Each structure stands twice: as structure tokens, then as C-alpha cells.
C-alpha positions in Angstrom: 51.6 117.0 85.2 52.4 113.3 85.4 55.5 113.1 87.6 55.2 109.3 88.0 56.1 108.7 84.3 58.7 105.9 84.2 60.9 107.9 81.8 61.5 110.5 84.4 63.7 108.1 86.4 67.0 107.1 84.9 70.2 108.3 83.4 68.6 110.4 80.6 65.4 112.4 80.8 63.2 112.4 77.8 62.6 115.9 76.4 59.0 115.1 75.4 58.2 113.8 78.9 59.8 116.7 80.7 58.0 119.2 78.4 54.7 117.6 79.4 55.4 118.4 83.1 55.9 122.1 82.5 52.8 124.3 82.7 54.6 127.7 82.3 57.3 127.6 79.6 59.2 130.7 80.9 62.7 130.4 82.3 61.4 130.7 85.8 58.6 128.3 85.1 60.9 125.6 83.7 63.3 126.0 86.6 60.5 125.8 89.2 59.0 122.7 87.6 62.4 120.9 87.4 63.3 121.9 91.0 59.9 120.6 92.2 60.5 117.2 90.5 64.0 117.0 92.0 62.7 117.9 95.4 59.9 115.3 95.2 62.4 112.6 94.1 60.8 112.1 90.7 64.0 113.2 89.0 66.9 111.6 90.9 70.5 112.8 91.4 72.7 111.6 88.5 69.9 112.0 85.9 70.9 113.9 82.8 68.6 116.7 81.6 67.6 117.0 77.9 69.7 119.2 75.8 68.7 122.9 75.6 67.7 122.6 72.0 65.7 119.4 72.4 63.6 120.8 75.3 63.2 124.2 73.6 61.8 122.5 70.5 59.3 120.5 72.6 58.2 123.6 74.5 58.1 125.9 71.5 60.5 128.4 73.2 63.9 129.8 72.3 67.0 127.8 73.4 68.0 131.0 75.4 64.9 130.5 77.6 65.9 126.9 78.5 69.5 127.9 79.0 68.5 130.6 81.5 66.4 128.0 83.4 69.4 125.7 83.6 71.5 128.6 84.8 68.9 129.3 87.6 69.2 125.6 88.7 73.0 125.8 88.6 72.9 128.8 90.9 70.8 126.8 93.4 73.2 123.9 93.1 70.5 121.6 91.8 72.3 120.8 88.6 75.8 121.0 87.2 77.4 121.2 83.8 79.5 118.1 82.9 80.9 119.2 79.5 80.1 116.7 76.8 78.1 114.7 79.4 75.6 117.4 79.5 73.7 118.9 82.5 73.4 116.5 85.4 71.1 116.6 88.4 73.0 117.0 91.7 70.1 117.1 94.2 67.3 119.3 95.7 67.7 123.0 95.5 70.1 124.6 97.9 71.1 128.1 98.8 74.4 129.2 97.2 77.4 128.7 99.4 80.5 131.0 99.4 82.7 127.9 98.9 86.0 129.7 98.5 85.4 131.7 101.8 84.2 128.6 103.7 87.1 126.4 102.7 89.3 127.4 105.6 90.5 123.9 106.4 90.9 122.1 109.8 94.2 122.3 111.7 93.1 121.3 115.2 95.4 121.9 118.2 98.6 121.9 116.1 97.9 125.4 114.7 100.6 127.7 115.9 100.5 130.5 113.3 97.1 131.2 111.7 98.1 133.4 108.7 94.8 132.9 106.7 92.8 136.0 107.5 94.1 139.4 106.4 92.2 141.2 109.2 93.1 144.1 111.4 95.0 143.7 114.7 92.4 144.6 117.3 95.1 146.3 119.4 95.6 148.8 116.5 91.9 149.8 116.1 90.8 153.2 117.5 88.6 153.2 120.6 84.8 153.7 120.0 83.5 154.9 123.3 83.7 158.7 122.6 82.6 158.2 119.0 79.5 156.2 120.0 78.5 158.8 122.6 78.8 161.5 120.0 76.7 159.5 117.5 73.8 159.3 119.9 73.4 163.1 119.9 71.0 163.3 117.0 67.4 164.3 116.6 66.8 161.5 114.2 67.5 158.7 116.7 64.8 155.9 116.5 63.0 157.5 113.5 61.8 155.1 110.8 63.3 157.3 108.1 65.3 155.6 105.4 68.5 157.6 105.2 70.9 156.6 102.4 73.7 158.3 104.3 73.7 160.7 107.2 74.7 164.3 106.6 77.6 163.9 109.1 79.0 160.8 107.3 78.6 162.3 103.8 80.5 165.5 105.0 83.2 163.3 106.5 83.9 161.1 103.5 83.7 163.6 100.7 87.0 165.4 101.4 89.0 162.1 101.0 86.9 160.6 98.1 89.2 160.0 95.1 86.8 161.8 92.8 83.7 163.9 93.1 80.8 161.5 93.6 77.3 162.4 92.3 75.7 160.3 95.1 76.7 158.4 98.2 75.2 155.4 100.0 76.2 153.8 103.4 76.1 150.0 103.4 77.0 147.3 105.9 80.5 146.6 104.9 82.6 146.3 101.7 81.4 142.9 100.6 77.8 143.9 101.4 78.3 146.8 99.0 79.8 144.6 96.3 77.0 142.0 96.7 74.3 144.8 96.5 75.8 146.2 93.3 76.2 142.8 91.7 72.6 141.9 92.6 71.3 145.1 91.0 73.5 145.3 88.0 74.0 141.7 86.9 71.4 139.3 85.5 72.0 135.6 85.4 74.3 134.8 82.5 75.7 138.3 82.2 79.5 138.6 81.6 81.6 140.3 84.3 85.2 141.1 83.9 87.3 140.7 87.1 90.9 141.3 87.7 92.8 138.0 88.2 93.7 137.3 91.0 91.1 138.9 93.2 89.3 138.5 96.6 87.9 134.9 96.9 84.6 136.3 98.3 84.1 138.4 95.2 84.3 135.3 93.1 81.7 133.7 95.5 79.4 136.7 95.0 79.6 136.4 91.2 78.8 132.7 91.5 75.8 133.5 93.6 74.4 136.0 91.1 75.0 133.7 88.1 77.6 135.8 86.4 79.9 134.5 83.7 83.4 135.6 84.9 85.9 136.9 82.4 89.3 137.0 84.1 91.6 140.0 83.5 95.2 139.1 84.2 97.3 141.4 86.3 101.0 142.4 86.5 102.8 144.4 89.2 100.8 147.6 88.2 97.4 146.1 88.2 95.0 144.8 85.5 96.8 144.6 82.1 95.4 146.8 79.4 95.7 144.1 76.8 93.8 141.6 79.0 91.1 144.2 79.6 90.8 144.9 75.9 90.2 141.2 75.2 87.6 141.2 78.0 85.8 144.3 76.7 85.4 142.7 73.3 83.2 140.1 74.9 80.9 143.0 76.1 80.8 142.5 79.9 78.3 144.5 81.9 80.8 145.1 84.7 84.5 145.4 85.3 85.5 145.0 88.9 89.0 145.7 90.2 91.0 147.2 93.1 92.8 150.4 92.1 94.8 150.7 95.3 96.5 148.3 97.8 95.3 145.2 95.9 94.4 142.2 98.0 96.1 139.7 97.7 98.9 140.8 95.5 99.7 144.2 97.1 100.0 146.3 94.0 98.5 149.7 93.2 97.4 151.2 89.8 99.5 154.2 88.9 98.3 157.2 86.9 99.6 155.9 83.6 98.0 152.5 84.0 94.7 154.0 85.0 94.7 156.1 81.9 95.4 153.0 79.8 92.5 151.1 81.4 90.2 154.1 80.9 91.1 154.2 77.2 90.2 150.5 76.8 86.8 151.1 78.5 85.9 154.5 77.0 84.0 153.3 73.9 82.3 150.4 75.6 79.1 150.3 77.7 80.8 148.4 80.5 80.2 149.8 84.0 83.0 149.9 86.6 83.1 149.0 90.3 86.3 150.0 92.1 86.9 148.2 95.4 88.9 149.8 98.2 89.2 147.6 101.3 91.9 149.6 103.2 90.6 153.1 103.2 92.9 155.3 105.3 95.4 152.6 106.0 97.1 152.8 102.7 99.0 156.0 101.8 99.3 157.7 98.4 96.7 158.8 95.9 94.1 156.4 94.5 94.1 156.6 90.7 90.5 156.0 89.9 88.5 155.7 86.7 85.8 157.8 88.4 87.3 161.0 87.0 87.4 159.8 83.4 84.2 157.8 83.4 82.0 159.6 86.1 78.7 158.3 84.7 79.8 154.6 84.8 81.9 154.2 88.0 81.0 153.3 91.6 83.8 153.4 94.2 83.3 151.1 97.2 85.3 152.1 100.3 85.2 149.9 103.4 86.2 151.2 106.8 86.2 147.8 108.6 89.9 147.3 108.6 90.8 150.9 109.4 88.2 151.8 112.0 86.6 148.6 113.2 84.8 145.6 111.8 81.9 145.9 114.2 81.0 149.2 112.7 79.9 147.2 109.6 80.3 150.2 107.4 81.3 151.0 103.9 80.3 153.8 101.5 79.4 153.6 97.9 80.1 156.7 95.9 79.8 157.5 92.2 77.3 157.6 89.4 73.8 158.6 90.8 71.7 156.1 88.7 73.8 153.2 89.8 73.7 154.3 93.5 69.9 154.8 93.2 69.4 151.2 92.0 71.3 149.9 95.0 69.3 152.1 97.3 66.0 151.0 95.9 67.0 147.3 96.2 67.8 147.8 99.9 64.2 148.8 100.6 63.3 145.1 100.3 65.4 144.4 103.4 67.1 146.5 105.9 66.4 149.8 104.1 69.2 151.7 105.7 72.4 151.3 107.7 72.2 152.3 111.4 72.5 156.1 111.8 74.3 155.5 115.1 77.0 153.6 113.4 77.2 156.1 110.5 77.6 159.0 112.8 80.1 157.0 114.9 82.3 156.6 111.8 81.8 160.2 110.9 83.1 161.2 114.3 86.2 158.9 113.9 86.9 160.3 110.4 86.9 163.9 111.6 88.7 163.3 115.0 92.4 164.3 114.8 93.5 161.8 117.4 91.8 158.9 115.6 93.4 160.1 112.3 96.8 159.8 114.0 96.0 156.3 115.4 94.9 155.0 112.0 98.0 156.5 110.3 100.2 154.7 112.9 98.3 151.5 112.4 98.9 151.7 108.6 102.6 152.2 109.2 102.7 149.2 111.6 101.0 147.0 109.0 103.5 148.1 106.3 106.4 147.3 108.7 105.1 143.9 109.4 104.5 143.1 105.8 108.0 144.5 104.8 109.7 142.6 107.6 108.3 139.2 106.5 109.0 140.0 102.8 112.7 140.9 103.7 113.0 137.7 105.8 111.7 135.6 102.9 114.0 137.4 100.4 116.9 136.5 102.6 115.9 132.9 102.3 115.5 133.0 98.5 111.8 133.7 98.2 110.8 137.0 96.6 107.4 138.5 96.9 105.7 141.3 95.0 103.6 144.4 96.0 104.2 146.9 98.7 100.8 147.4 100.4 98.0 145.4 102.1 97.6 143.1 105.0 99.0 140.0 103.3 101.9 138.7 101.1 101.6 136.9 97.8 104.2 134.1 97.9 105.2 131.9 94.9 105.7 128.2 95.6 106.6 125.2 93.5 103.4 123.3 94.4 100.4 124.8 96.3 99.1 121.5 97.7 102.5 120.2 98.8 103.3 123.6 100.4 99.9 123.6 102.3 100.5 120.1 103.6 104.0 120.9 104.7 103.0 124.1 106.5 100.0 122.4 108.2 102.3 119.7 109.5 104.3 122.5 111.2 101.3 124.3 112.6 101.1 127.1 110.0 97.8 127.9 108.1 97.8 130.1 104.9 95.4 130.5 102.0 96.1 128.7 98.7 96.4 131.1 95.8 93.9 129.0 93.7 91.0 130.5 95.7 92.0 134.0 94.4 92.0 133.0 90.7 89.2 132.2 88.3 91.4 130.7 85.6 94.7 128.9 85.3 97.5 130.3 87.5 101.0 129.9 88.8 101.1 128.3 92.2 101.0 130.8 95.1 100.1 131.2 98.7 98.5 134.2 100.4 100.1 134.8 103.7 98.4 137.3 106.2 100.8 139.6 107.8 98.6 142.0 109.7 98.9 140.2 113.1 102.4 138.7 112.6 104.4 140.8 115.0 106.7 138.1 116.6 108.3 134.7 115.6 108.9 136.2 112.1 112.1 134.3 111.5 110.5 131.0 112.6 107.6 131.7 110.2 109.9 132.7 107.4 112.0 129.5 107.8 108.8 127.4 107.5 107.4 129.4 104.5 110.7 129.2 102.7 111.0 125.4 103.4 107.5 124.9 102.0 108.1 127.1 99.0 110.5 124.7 97.3 109.3 121.3 96.2 112.7 119.7 96.8 113.6 122.0 99.7 117.1 122.3 98.2 119.1 125.2 99.6 120.7 125.6 96.1 117.3 125.9 94.4 117.1 129.0 92.2 115.1 131.9 93.5 111.4 131.9 92.6 110.2 135.3 91.4 106.7 136.6 91.0 105.7 136.7 87.3 
């Protein structure tokens, strides 16, 4: 390797020179060499990498190999695509950052109403003392035995699972489960179909694993069948969506829509991940694809919002081969989720008093959401959906609305973080902890919703 070659420093890197630096012409070898040159300062930020075809020709490999190497570097934030300008060096390799999740903004001491995080009200969570005591009564305590899911927890979750799962696995929360599944089922460059809008952290996860996202637009009944059909034609390895109490839009997939989605997927090889973040907090049946496509579906159910975030617990249930891949991957790290916490949740799920408390909490969240929605409707702003811990509020201009609200001490989430593609301007407003000052908040939200703040402005409706 001759890293001091003058051609390596400048706006355009010479393909012949770069090829001479590469000892192992595999995707990983190419990426490792370029990363080392960037780290050493031999290739400087702003330099433009050779085209995929030019470097592939010099190395005697396929363009796909070089393209995969560039994808690896993009995942580590070392390079970025600049359209016609090519692939440009950003800087030394870095770990992926959940940029959508981290962009919470700064509001200082002026913040009066923080409506960004759709999280449970701690006053509505069930007590854990008796459940933790019951969880300690086990002969397996302190054993170094990798238990995918304890017998107690498996017995507790099966009666309420929306379909009969071939296998179950306990993980450390819903997004931990989603990350685990994406890591085991997605290879860099794979296409993944995702309902649009969706949870910002899911989009961050897909960025981290190097997936190519195919957005599937939604209406008030969930993912649109025509949009899913278009996505399936591009042969995605996964389709990820929320069948019930969608966050952030608040809709649920009904039986007819579920059958329509199943029909679009039936003749494909696309696997399905169904994400349920509210568990027992949202009433009504969950219309799942797990019944129609049992060999291709994994259902992820998180109990953080219903039973306590410090339990750090979710359960994956569905096709046995997919669950097994996730279980095996976990052996590189933690190996299993705490049996104490698993059995604690099992106690809570089978305790009648806890069941009543969770049902009451769900009704309280629905009341808070409905109260703000009705207050906004009275002020000319209509929202959609009926479930969840947040409202999806249309505005004339997202940025202007955010600035207006921040000036009045209100923080919300811009809808842009929840979309992968183009979208109408929206704000996501958390309602789970909003139990007072509702009229004051509704006044400010309505004021921010309209660009001209004209009382005669026509009502904005959710498309």
C-alpha cells in the first residue's frame, strides 16, 4: 500500500491509485481499506470517491461488490451520496446515530408543556413490589441457563396473543426486538417496506442496518393495499407495520383491510413484522397477518407502556425459524432477558387487580386523547385516529408551527421525523400525560396550526 501517493489527496480520487491500496478486493476489504485511509487523514473530507464501475474495473470485481463497500461506509457515516456529485467523504468512521430520536430540540427554562414523548403516566402504572417478590420464587435463579422465555411468561402471554405462535422469545423492549429482527433478517442494501408514517426510531434502526426503505402510504385504516402492492413488486425482504393503535396516527387495521394486505403479500416471499407497542392498553381485537401467513410473520408486543418501562420487556411470537434466528443472534451478547423481570411480568399479566389497573389506565389515556381532539375540533383543527398516546395534528407549515409553539413554551414532534418520503405537514402531540391546562394547550396548538392565524381560515382535515 502506498498511502502517501499525491493523487490520494484532493477533490477526486483516482480509481487506479485507490485500487492499488486495496489488498483484499471483497466488499469488507474495500470498505476497511478506505476507512483506514480516511482515519489516517490520507483521504480527506470532501474528497470524491471513484465511481463504482471505475473502481470495480480496476479491481476486477463486480460493481455490486464496490457498491456494497460504499454502503458499509455510508452506514458508518464515513461517506455520503451526493447525487450527480457522486460519493463524497465525510470523515472518519463513526457509529450510526439514531438521528430522528436524538433530535429533540432545546427549549430551556421556557418549556411549560413537553408534549414530545408519548410515554406512560407513571401514576397509572401498576405497582411492582408484589410482582417482584413473586418473581424471585424460582429454582432457576442465578443459573447461567439461556432461557428464551420462562415457562411462566409463555403461559401468561399465549392466551392474549392475536394468533397461535409457533415460538416465543422475550427481549429487552419493543425496539430491542425490532432491532434484533432487522439485524438478523436484513442485509445491507436489502429493501424493506415500511408503513408511512411510522415510528421515527424504526426508521433510525433501518438506517443503522443499511436497509433501502420503501414507504407504504397509509390512510385512516392503515397501510393502503395499492401502496403495498407497488412495494411488493420491488421484492422487499420485510414489511413492517403496526396493525393496532398505530403510533403516531392512531388508526387500527380492520378485518377487511387485513385480508386485503394479506392478499397482496400471499404470492411474495416478503416476511412480515407486526409491531404492537400498547399491548393491553388498547381495546378491541388485533387483526393480524399471523393467521393467514403463519410461516412468515413475527408479532412484537411491548409491555413497557402498559406495565412499566423499567421491566424492559417485550415478547416476539410467530414463525419458529425467524424467532430462532433472533435467539441465536442474541447469544453474541446478553443471551437472555432477566428471568426475574420475565416472571415479574408474568405475575402482572395474570393478576386480576393489575389487569383492572391497566384497563383503567387505557381508558384514562383514551379520555385524555379524546379531550384534546375535541378541544382542537372546536377550534377548527380536526385530527384522525382513535387510539394511542398521541395525536396527529395537521398544520399549514411544520417549521413555522414548531417555532410558534416553542416561543410559547410548548414542545411537540415534527411529523417529518415519522415519514420517509414526501408528506403533508403535521405535528405529533403526546397526550398521555396531558391531564390539565387542556384548553390552554389547545389554544396554542390551534394558533400554531394556521399559517396566517386567521379565525376565518378553513378547517384543515387529515388526508
